[in-house]
C-alpha positions in Angstrom: 6.6 -9.2 -25.5 9.3 -11.9 -25.5 12.3 -11.8 -27.8 10.9 -14.5 -30.0 7.7 -12.6 -30.7 9.8 -9.5 -31.5 11.8 -11.4 -34.0 9.0 -13.0 -35.9 6.2 -10.5 -35.9 6.3 -8.6 -39.3 5.8 -5.0 -40.1 2.3 -4.2 -41.1 1.7 -2.2 -44.3 -0.9 -1.0 -46.7 -1.0 -2.8 -50.0 -1.8 -0.3 -52.8 -1.2 -0.9 -56.5 1.1 -3.8 -55.8 3.4 -2.0 -53.3 3.6 -2.1 -49.5 3.4 1.2 -47.7 4.7 1.3 -44.2 5.4 5.0 -43.4 2.0 6.0 -42.0 1.1 7.0 -38.4 -0.5 4.1 -36.5 -4.3 3.8 -36.2 -3.7 1.3 -33.3 -1.4 -1.3 -32.0 -1.8 -5.1 -32.1 -2.0 -6.8 -28.8 -1.1 -10.4 -27.9 -4.2 -11.7 -26.2 -2.1 -14.3 -24.3 0.0 -11.9 -22.3 -1.3 -8.4 -23.2 2.0 -7.4 -24.8 2.1 -5.1 -27.8 3.2 -6.7 -31.0 3.4 -3.7 -33.3 1.6 -0.7 -34.9 -1.0 -0.8 -37.7 -0.7 2.0 -40.3 -3.6 4.3 -40.9 -4.5 4.9 -44.5 -4.9 8.6 -45.4 -7.8 9.9 -47.4 -5.4 9.9 -50.4 -4.3 6.3 -49.7 -7.9 5.2 -49.9 -8.5 7.0 -53.1 -5.3 5.6 -54.5 -6.6 2.1 -53.6 -9.9 2.8 -55.3 -8.2 4.0 -58.5 -5.8 1.1 -58.4 -8.7 -1.3 -58.0 -10.5 0.2 -61.0 -7.4 -0.3 -63.2 -6.9 -3.8 -61.8 -10.4 -4.7 -62.7 -9.9 -3.7 -66.3 -6.9 -6.0 -66.4 -8.3 -8.9 -64.5 -11.7 -9.2 -66.1 -10.0 -9.6 -69.5 -7.5 -12.2 -68.2 -8.3 -15.6 -69.6 -10.0 -18.0 -67.1 -7.1 -20.4 -67.4 -4.6 -17.8 -66.4 -6.7 -16.6 -63.4 -7.0 -20.2 -62.3 -3.3 -20.8 -62.6 -2.5 -17.8 -60.4 -5.0 -18.9 -57.8 -3.4 -22.4 -57.7 0.0 -20.9 -57.3 -1.2 -18.7 -54.4 -2.8 -21.8 -52.7 0.5 -23.7 -53.1 2.4 -20.8 -51.5 -0.1 -20.6 -48.6 0.6 -24.3 -47.9 4.3 -23.9 -48.3 4.4 -21.0 -45.8 1.9 -22.4 -43.3 4.6 -23.2 -40.7 5.8 -19.5 -41.0 2.4 -17.9 -40.9 0.9 -20.0 -38.1 3.0 -18.6 -35.3 2.1 -15.0 -36.4 -1.5 -16.1 -36.5 -1.4 -17.5 -32.9 0.5 -14.4 -31.6 -2.1 -11.9 -32.7 -5.3 -14.0 -32.5 -4.6 -16.4 -29.7 -5.6 -19.7 -31.3 -3.6 -22.8 -30.7 -1.0 -23.5 -33.3 -3.0 -26.5 -34.5 -6.1 -24.3 -34.9 -4.1 -21.7 -36.8 -2.7 -24.4 -39.1 -6.2 -25.8 -39.7 -7.5 -22.4 -40.7 -4.6 -21.8 -43.1 -5.3 -25.1 -44.8 -9.0 -24.3 -45.0 -8.1 -21.0 -46.6 -6.2 -22.8 -49.3 -9.1 -25.1 -50.0 -11.3 -22.1 -51.0 -8.7 -21.2 -53.7 -8.5 -24.8 -54.8 -12.2 -25.1 -55.4 -12.8 -21.6 -56.9 -9.9 -22.1 -59.3 -11.7 -25.2 -60.6 -15.1 -23.5 -60.6 -13.9 -20.8 -63.0 -14.3 -23.3 -65.8 -18.0 -23.8 -64.9 -19.2 -20.2 -65.0 -21.6 -21.1 -67.8 -24.1 -18.9 -69.6 -27.1 -20.2 -71.4 -29.1 -19.9 -74.7 -32.7 -18.9 -74.3 -35.1 -20.6 -76.7 -36.4 -17.9 -79.0 -38.3 -17.8 -82.3 -35.9 -17.1 -85.3 -34.4 -15.0 -86.5 -33.8 -13.7 -82.9 -31.3 -15.6 -80.7 -30.8 -14.7 -77.0 -27.8 -15.5 -74.9 -27.4 -15.0 -71.2 -23.8 -14.5 -69.9 -22.5 -13.8 -66.5 -19.9 -11.0 -66.2 -17.8 -9.8 -63.2 -19.7 -7.2 -61.2 -16.7 -5.0 -60.7 -14.3 -3.9 -57.9 -15.3 -5.4 -54.5 -15.1 -3.7 -51.1 -14.5 -6.5 -48.6 -14.5 -6.2 -44.8 -13.3 -9.1 -42.6 -13.2 -9.9 -38.9 -10.6 -10.7 -36.3 -11.8 -14.2 -35.4 -11.0 -15.9 -38.8 -8.3 -13.5 -40.2 -7.3 -15.8 -43.0 -10.3 -17.9 -44.0 -12.7 -14.9 -44.2 -10.4 -12.9 -46.5 -9.8 -16.1 -48.5 -13.5 -16.6 -49.1 -13.8 -13.1 -50.5 -10.6 -12.8 -52.4 -11.0 -16.3 -53.9 -14.5 -15.6 -55.1 -13.6 -12.2 -56.4 -10.6 -13.5 -58.4 -12.5 -16.4 -59.8 -15.4 -14.2 -61.0 -13.0 -11.7 -62.6 -13.3 -8.9 -60.0 -10.7 -6.8 -58.3 -10.9 -6.4 -54.5 -10.0 -3.9 -51.8 -9.7 -5.8 -48.5 -10.1 -4.1 -45.2 -9.1 -6.7 -42.6 -9.6 -6.3 -38.8 -6.9 -4.1 -37.2 -6.7 -6.7 -34.3 -5.2 -9.3 -36.6 -3.5 -7.5 -39.5 -0.3 -9.5 -40.0 -2.1 -12.7 -40.9 -4.0 -11.0 -43.7 -0.9 -9.2 -45.0 1.1 -12.5 -45.2 -1.9 -14.0 -47.0 -2.0 -11.1 -49.5 1.8 -11.5 -50.2 1.1 -15.0 -51.4 -1.0 -13.6 -54.2 1.6 -11.0 -55.2 4.3 -13.8 -55.3 1.9 -15.9 -57.4 1.9 -13.3 -60.1 -1.4 -11.4 -59.4 -1.3 -8.1 -61.4 -1.0 -4.9 -59.4 -4.3 -3.4 -58.4 -6.3 -6.6 -58.5 -5.8 -6.9 -54.7 -5.4 -3.9 -52.4 -5.3 -4.1 -48.6 -6.0 -1.1 -46.3 -6.3 -0.4 -42.6 -7.5 2.7 -40.8 -10.4 4.4 -39.0 -13.2 1.9 -39.6 -15.9 4.6 -40.3 -13.6 6.6 -42.6 -12.6 3.5 -44.5 -16.1 2.1 -44.8 -17.6 5.3 -46.0 -14.9 6.0 -48.5 -14.9 2.5 -50.0 -18.7 1.9 -49.9 -19.8 5.3 -51.1 -17.3 5.4 -54.0 -18.8 4.8 -57.4 -15.8 2.6 -58.2 -16.8 -0.3 -56.0 -19.7 -2.3 -57.2 -20.2 -4.9 -54.4 -19.9 -4.6 -50.6 -19.2 -7.8 -48.6 -18.8 -8.2 -44.9 -18.2 -11.0 -42.5 -19.1 -9.5 -39.1 -21.7 -8.3 -36.7 -25.3 -7.6 -37.5 -25.0 -4.0 -36.5 -22.0 -3.3 -38.8 -23.8 -5.2 -41.6 -26.8 -3.0 -41.3 -24.6 0.1 -41.4 -22.7 -0.9 -44.5 -25.9 -2.0 -46.2 -27.4 1.5 -45.6 -24.3 3.0 -47.1 -24.4 0.7 -50.1 -27.9 1.8 -50.8 -26.7 5.3 -51.4 -25.0 4.2 -54.6 -27.4 1.4 -55.5 -24.9 -1.4 -55.1 -25.6 -4.9 -53.8 -24.3 -6.4 -50.6 -23.1 -9.8 -49.5 -23.4 -10.1 -45.8 -22.4 -13.0 -43.6 -23.5 -11.8 -40.2 -23.9 -13.1 -36.6 -25.9 -16.1 -35.5 -27.1 -17.9 -32.4 -26.9 -21.5 -33.4 -29.3 -23.8 -31.5 -28.5 -27.4 -30.8 -31.6 -29.6 -30.6 -30.9 -32.8 -28.7 -33.7 -35.5 -28.9 -34.7 -38.0 -26.3 -33.4 -41.1 -28.3 -29.7 -40.2 -28.5 -26.7 -41.1 -26.3 -26.2 -37.8 -24.3 -22.6 -38.6 -23.5 -21.7 -39.0 -27.2 -23.5 -35.8 -28.1 -21.7 -34.0 -25.2 -18.3 -35.3 -26.5 -19.0 -34.0 -30.0 -20.3 -30.7 -28.6 -17.2 -30.2 -26.5 -14.9 -30.6 -29.5 -16.9 -28.1 -31.6 -18.2 -25.6 -29.1 -14.9 -24.7 -27.4 -12.6 -24.7 -30.5 -11.3 -21.2 -31.2 -12.6 -20.3 -27.7 -16.1 -20.4 -29.1 -15.3 -17.3 -31.2 -16.8 -18.3 -34.5 -20.1 -17.6 -36.1 -21.4 -21.2 -36.4 -20.5 -22.1 -32.9 -23.3 -23.9 -31.0 -24.7 -21.3 -28.6 -28.0 -22.7 -27.2 -28.4 -26.3 -26.2 -32.1 -27.3 -26.2 -32.1 -30.8 -24.7 -35.1 -33.1 -24.2 -35.9 -33.4 -20.5 -35.4 -37.2 -20.5 -31.7 -36.9 -21.3 -31.1 -33.4 -20.0 -29.4 -34.1 -16.7 -27.1 -36.7 -18.2 -26.2 -34.4 -21.1 -25.4 -31.4 -18.8 -23.3 -33.5 -16.4 -21.3 -35.0 -19.3 -20.8 -31.7 -21.1 -19.7 -30.0 -17.9 -17.2 -32.8 -17.1 -15.7 -32.7 -20.6 -15.5 -28.9 -20.8 -14.0 -28.7 -17.4 -11.2 -31.1 -18.4 -10.1 -28.9 -21.3 -6.6 -27.4 -20.9 -6.6 -23.6 -21.3 -3.5 -21.6 -22.0 -1.1 -19.9 -24.4 -1.6 -21.2 -28.0 2.1 -22.2 -28.2 2.1 -24.4 -25.1 2.1 -28.1 -25.4 -1.3 -29.8 -24.8 -3.3 -26.6 -24.8 -6.8 -27.2 -26.2 -8.2 -23.7 -25.9 -6.5 -20.3 -26.1 -7.5 -16.9 -24.9 -10.3 -14.7 -25.9 -9.4 -12.0 -28.4 -9.6 -9.0 -26.1 -10.5 -7.7 -22.7 -13.9 -6.6 -24.2 -14.7 -10.3 -24.9 -13.6 -11.2 -21.4 -15.9 -8.6 -19.9 -18.7 -9.8 -22.1 -18.4 -13.4 -20.8 -18.5 -12.2 -17.2 -21.6 -10.1 -18.0 -23.4 -13.1 -19.6 -22.7 -15.4 -16.7 -23.7 -12.8 -14.1 -27.0 -12.1 -15.8 -27.9 -15.7 -16.3 -27.1 -16.6 -12.7 -29.1 -13.6 -11.5 -32.1 -15.0 -13.4 -31.8 -18.5 -12.0 -29.2 -20.3 -14.0 -26.7 -22.7 -12.4 -23.0 -22.8 -13.2 -22.2 -26.5 -14.0 -18.5 -25.7 -14.7 -16.3 -22.7 -15.2 -17.7 -19.2 -15.0 -14.5 -17.3 -14.2 -11.4 -15.7 -15.7 -8.3 -17.9 -15.7 -5.3 -16.1 -14.2 -4.7 -12.4 -14.2 -2.7 -11.9 -17.3 -4.0 -12.5 -20.8 -7.7 -12.8 -21.8 -8.3 -16.4 -20.7 -11.8 -17.6 -19.6 -12.8 -21.0 -18.4 -14.8 -23.3 -20.6 -18.2 -22.7 -19.1 -21.5 -24.7 -19.0 -24.6 -23.0 -17.7 -27.6 -25.2 -16.7 -31.3 -24.4 -16.3 -30.8 -21.1 -18.2 -34.1 -19.2 -18.5 -35.0 -18.0 -22.0 -35.1 -14.4 -20.7 -31.4 -14.5 -20.0 -29.3 -12.3 -22.3 -27.2 -15.2 -23.4 -30.3 -16.9 -24.8 -31.0 -13.9 -27.0 -27.6 -12.5 -27.9 -24.8 -14.3 -29.6 -22.2 -15.1 -26.9 -19.2 -15.5 -29.2 -17.2 -17.2 -26.5 -16.7 -20.4 -24.5 -20.1 -20.5 -22.7 -22.6 -23.3 -23.4 -26.0 -22.4 -22.0 -28.4 -25.4 -21.6 -32.1 -25.6 -21.2 -34.6 -28.5 -20.8 -37.4 -28.9 -23.3 -40.4 -31.2 -23.4 -40.3 -32.0 -27.1 -38.5 -31.2 -30.3 -41.5 -29.1 -31.4 -40.8 -26.9 -28.4 -37.1 -26.8 -29.2 -38.0 -25.8 -32.8 -40.3 -23.0 -31.7 -37.5 -21.6 -29.4 -34.9 -22.0 -32.1 -36.9 -19.9 -34.6 -37.9 -17.3 -32.1 -34.9 -15.0 -32.7 -34.3 -12.7 -35.6 -31.0 -14.5 -36.4 -30.7 -17.7 -38.5 -27.2 -18.7 -39.5 -26.7 -22.3 -38.4 -28.4 -25.1 -36.4 -27.6 -28.6 -35.2 -30.0 -31.5 -34.8 -29.3 -34.8 -32.9 -31.9 -37.5 -33.2 -32.1 -41.1 -34.3 -35.5 -40.6 -36.0 -35.1 -39.9 -39.7 -38.6 -38.6 -39.9 -37.9 -36.1 -37.1 -34.5 -34.9 -38.5 -36.0 -34.4 -41.9 -38.9 -32.4 -40.4 -36.6 -30.2 -38.2 -34.1 -29.6 -41.0 -36.9 -28.3 -43.2 -38.5 -26.2 -40.5 -35.4 -24.6 -38.9 -35.1 -21.0 -40.4 -31.3 -21.1 -40.8 -28.9 -21.1 -43.7 -27.2 -24.5 -42.7 -28.3 -27.5 -40.7 -26.0 -30.2 -39.5 -27.6 -33.5 -38.5 -25.9 -35.8 -35.9 -22.6 -34.0 -36.5 -21.0 -30.6 -35.8 -19.7 -29.1 -39.0 -19.9 -26.0 -41.2 -20.0 -25.7 -45.0 -16.7 -25.5 -46.8 -15.7 -24.2 -50.2 -18.1 -26.4 -52.1 -21.4 -25.6 -50.4 -23.2 -22.2 -49.7 -22.9 -20.6 -46.3 -25.0 -17.7 -45.1 -28.0 -16.8 -43.0 -31.7 -16.1 -42.9 -33.2 -12.9 -41.8 -30.8 -10.7 -39.8 -28.0 -13.2 -40.2 -27.2 -12.0 -43.7 -27.8 -11.5 -47.4 -26.4 -13.8 -50.1 -24.2 -16.9 -49.8 -20.5 -17.6 -49.7 -19.2 -20.9 -51.1 -20.5 -23.2 -53.7 -21.7 -22.1 -57.1 -24.3 -19.9 -55.4 -21.7 -17.3 -54.5 -21.4 -16.2 -58.1 -24.9 -14.7 -57.9 -23.2 -12.0 -55.9 -19.9 -11.6 -57.7 -21.3 -11.6 -61.2 -24.2 -9.9 -63.0 -26.3 -11.5 -65.7 -26.3 -9.9 -69.2 -28.8 -10.8 -71.9 -27.7 -10.5 -75.5 -30.3 -10.6 -78.2 -29.0 -11.1 -81.8 -31.1 -10.9 -85.0 -29.4 -13.5 -87.2 -30.1 -12.0 -90.7 -28.0 -10.1 -93.2 -28.6 -6.4 -93.1 
């Protein structure tokens, strides 16, 4: 690790009851994916630490649920302002431990602040309702905070994923225990400090690290937590859901996907390839709504593949701090090995490498932006989420065929449709079994719209008013309006 990294990388602590705890043995060490150097240790929460965090969250909930909405909103706005004020300090830490380019880190920091902005405003719209009832009975329905939240977030979006969950919890009146990924702990800790400095009461937000199985079992099985939420893999989501069932608590799961891109015959393949390059290879392809199966009409297939390969091959790969770099490293050696396995399997089954297909250099976890052509649907990459900079392409005879292929998997998080036929885009948007569809654009829902999946891609929604269905519970109050 160079001297600059040593100087700026902060100590990692556990946040329990408003205090940072540093003097714990490490559970692991953080690695810089650009040069494989060690940035620092991550403390392991003891069993007592976890129980202390639970008890603190229970106390914090009793304070926070009674805090007036205007005060909750004011704290959230102050936290958002601090996030923006500190963006230039946080972004280098972000890039050091996750590998994103500085511009990508800054973009995610800003995105994280927008969740706080929107939810702070939405607090004032958590309405109840009056149920029409024959007098003298009057019924009211109110929504109340569900209780302390156990939240688990991934390494690929180490600020925006925590922000979605913290922001929603605070807006609803819940306390939250956050368990970020050990691979990217400093970003989450710096984010949490913004809430402390904004005046959030002790116990409303706790942050813990440790053995994943021990932490998840302790937090999820505790009667104190009343909602379990994860952004992560389908396998982990199923595991946490089974644990949550032991104490009859609901879950909010934003899990993996395998986003198809349906490219119709009437589009400009070069323009679609340009848009696809900008979206597919951002964050090295390591995000859940990344396009991961390109199903292209046979009439424009060759032109699309040639254009996508040329544009992907021209991307500059390197350290996120270097000038002009457009794609940083993968997060770990495991992801590097996964990319090699996907390419080897696809080629063995008859696919062609249009560009890329190899590691870059011999230090750091860099992989070439890769386009695979003529990929058979039996290839692993057509059935498993790649989560990396590989774009597999296949030719289809019609959009009906593309739709059938798109819906053939058990995952359904996001999809993209490119066509100049309004009738066709309307039809495909309705029939795709996914949580979000983008038409003639690559984008993903932000704070103001719900995001989540169908089937194995998740349960519940994050973002938009729909998220409060998870973070609150409905209570019916029946009142007999007579003197007794």
